[in-house]
N, C-alpha and C positions, 0 to 999 in steps of 0.2 A: 504494500500500500504506500503510495507516495505521500510524503509529508509536505505540509505547507510551511515554507520558510519566510520569515519576515526579516527584511533587511534591517540591520542595526541603525542605518541612517534614517530609515523611515520612522523608527521609534523615536529617535532624537528629534525629528521634525515635528511629529505629532505630540510628543511628550517631552518638550525641552526642559533643560535644567535652569534656564534663565528666561527672562522676557525676550521674545524674539518677534520677528515680523509676523510669523504664523500666529502667535498669541494675539497680537494687535488686530490682525485680520479677523480672527474668531470673535474678538470683542466687538468689532464693528458689525459683523454679521449677526451677532446676538441681538444688538439693538435694532438693526434694519429689519430683520425677520419678524421681531415682535411688534414693531410698528406696522410692518406690511400686512400682517395677518388681521390687524384691525380694519384695514381697508377691504380685504376680501370678506371678512365677517360682516362688515357694513353692507357690502354688495349683496350678500345673502339676504339680509333683512330688507334692504331697500328695493330689491326686485321681487319681493314676495316669495322668496325661496326657502324661508325658514323651516317649512315642513316639506321641503323637496324630498328629503328622506324621512319617512314616516316614523322611524324608530331609531334606536341606537343601542349597541355599536353597529348593528347591521343597518342597511339602507331600507330594506323591507323585512318582513318576517322571514322570508325565504332567501333573500339575496343580500350579500355583503355590499355589492355595488349597485348603482341605479340601473333600472331596467328601461328599455326604450319607451315604455308607456309613461314613464315619469317625466319625460321631456326635459327641457332646458333647466327647469327648477331643480330636478334631481341632480343634474350635472353640476350646477352651481354649488349646491349644498355639499355634495360629496367632494367636490374640488377643494372646498374650504377645509373639510375634515382631513383630506389627504395632506394639506399643508402643515397640519399639526405634526405629522411624522417628520417633515423637514425641520421644524423647530426643535423637535427632540434630538435629531441628529446634530444640529448646530450646537445645542446646549451640551450634548455629550462631548463633542470635539472641543468646545471651549473649556469644559471641565478637565479633560485630558491634557489640554495645553498648559494647565497650571497645577496639576496634581502633584508634580514633583517639586513644587515651590511651597508646599504646605508648611514646611518648617520655618521659612522666612517670610512668606507672604500668605499667611493663613486666610486672610480675608478673601483672596481670589478664588480658591476652591469652594469656600463657603457660599459666596455670591453666585458663582456659576451653578453650584448644586441647587441653590434655592430657585434659580430660574428654571432649571430642568424639572424639579419637583413641582413647581408652580404650573408648568405646562401640562403635566399629567393631571393635576387638580383641575385645571381649566378645561381639559378634554372631558372629564367626568361631569363638571358643571354644565358643559355644552350638551352632554347627553341628557342630563336632568331637564335642561331647557326644552329639549324635544319631547321628552316624556310628559312634561307639564304644558305642552302645546304653547310654548313661547310666552309663559306668564311674565309680565313686565318686570316684576321684582327679580326673577332669576336672570332674565336677559340683562337687567341692570348690573347684577352681581357679576355676570359674565364679562361685561365691559370693564367693570372696576378691577377685576383680576388682571385683565390685559394691561390696564394702566399701571398697576403695581409691578407687573413683570417688566414693562418698559423702564420703570424707575430703577428696579434692581439691576437690569441689564446695563443701564446707563452708568450706575454706580460702579459696576464691574469694569466697564470701559475706561472710566476716568481713573480708577485705581491702577489699571494696567499701565497707564502712561505716567502715573505718579511715582515719585521716589519712595523707596521703602523706609521703614523706621517710624519712630514716634512723630506725631504731628502736632503743630501748634497753630493757634489762630493768627492769621496775618492781616486781619482787618480790625478796625475799632469795634468795640462791643455794640455800639448803636447800629452799626452796619450789619453785624451778624443777626441782631434782633429783627431788623427790618427784613432781612432775607428770609428768616423763619416765618415772619408774619406774611410775607408774600407767598410762601409755601402753603400756609393755611388758606389764604385767599384762592390760590390755584386749586387746592383740594375741594374747597366749597364750590367753586365754579364748576368743576367736573361733576361733582355729585349732583348739584342742582340741574346741570345739563342732562344727566342720566334720567332724573325724574321728569324733566320736560320731554325727553324723547319717549318715555313711557306713556305720555299723554297725547303724543302726536299721531299722525296718520300712518307712519311707517312701522307697522307692527310685525312685518315678516310673513304674515298670513292673514287673509281676510277674516278668519274666524278667531284670531288671537285677541285676548282681552286687552283693555287699556286700563290705566290706573285711576281714571276718573278725575284727574286734576284739570283745572281750567288752563288750556295751553296759552291763551292770551296773557292771563295774569302771570303765569310762570315764566313766560318769555321775559317779562320785566324783572321778576325775581332773579332770573339767571343773569341778567345784565348787571345787577348790583355788585356781586363779588367780582365780576369780570372787570368792571371799571375800577374797583378797589385794587385789583391786581395790577392794572395799568398804572394807576397812580403810584403804587409802591414800587413798581419796576422803574418808573422815571426817577424816583429817589435813588434807587440802586445804581442806575446808569450815571446819574450826576455824581454820586459818591465815588463810583469807580474811577472817574476822571481824576480824582485826587489821590488815588492809590498808585503804587508802583506798577509800571507796565508788566513787570514780570509775574504779577499775580494772575494775569489772564482774565481778570474780571471785567475789564473793558470789553473784551471780545465776547465773553459769555453773557453778560447782561445785555449787550447789544443784540445778540442772537435771541435772547428771551424777549426783548422788546419787539424785534422784528416778527417773531412768531405770533405775539399777541396782536399786533396791528393787522396782520393778515387774517388772523382768526376772527377778530372783531369785524373786519370788512366782509368776510365770507358770511358771518353770522347775520349781519344786517341785510346783506344781499339775499340770502336764502329766506329770511323772514318776510321780505318784501316781494318775493317772487313765487310764493306758494310752496316753499320747501322742495325744489327740484332735487332729484336723487343724487345728481352729480355733486351739487354744492353741499348737501347733507353729508355725503361720504367724505368729502374734503374736510368738512368741519370736524368729523369724527377723528380723522387721522391727525389733524392739526392739534386736537385736544391732547393726544398722547405725545405728540411732538413737543407740546408745551410742557408736559410733565418732564420729559427728558431734558429740556433746556433748563427747567427750574432745578432739577437734581444736579445738573452740571454746575450751576451757580453755587449751590449750597456746598457741593464737594470741594469747591475751590476757595472756600472761606478759610481752610486750613492748608498748610503745606508741611513738608518734611522738616523736622527740627534738627536733622543731622547736618553738621557743618560741611560734610563731604557730599551732600546731595546736589548742591549747586555752588558755583563760585561765590565766595563771600561777598564780593562787590555787587552781586546780583540778588542777594537774598533780601526778601522783604523783612521789615521789622516785625518782631513778634509783639502781640498786644496782650496785656494781662487784663483781668477783670476790672482793675482799677482804671484802665485807660478809657 
């Protein structure tokens, strides 16, 4: 019987002992795929394909895959399910790319494992969503888990690029508090947006229930934390201009502001044009992109405290609680 031989070079590539280009590629793929599946999941719902496969994990009681009688809705729903397998593979490869660093960079295996575990949980919640015929509460939880996975994947990516060792705050205390308040505002905006979606017309299936909230009123409620997020972000952007360029916060707060402005524009546009599915899907994807941008800002409030991590002349000043 022939034996399968794995080249040592392949093992070193997939499971390196240091942060390599492969590790960074896997970090980017982890973020991109978890954001991307929000778009395909939105497509399932917005095209009325939520019950394209009538059960789970099979597509029908007798078939794992969609049958010709199920038409395009079955293909769309099953296609989104298939992408979950891609996410699992990416999460596994990301985990393997840092598993040999567990002694020195313990947070990286932990974060990548959490993403992989979360994807499995997400798949089960997706199955429950089908079993309960797209109940808006479960659909909302489904989206919230996606947002959490994007946040964890982003934290993994940021830490892949960060220097190892103890970390210290490199911004004034007021700035860190403002960033955390902005995070709260972003979270509230996303949660209220989920409630609003549960009251809107895009249920994923004509027979799916709605949560009974007044969509017009909740559109206004949704805008309140969104504008609070914008105001707080403007403070972060202005404050970042007074920080050392090496902190990276000028870039990341600028990105956060840019995502928010596009998100607000799309939100206003879709509300005034009857919620066309293309704009709604863009709005859904931008929401998790906003989460990723916010996580990046928060992760850059601290930097490595090691004097060897960066050249001394480029190091940001550390701030104590008294500052």
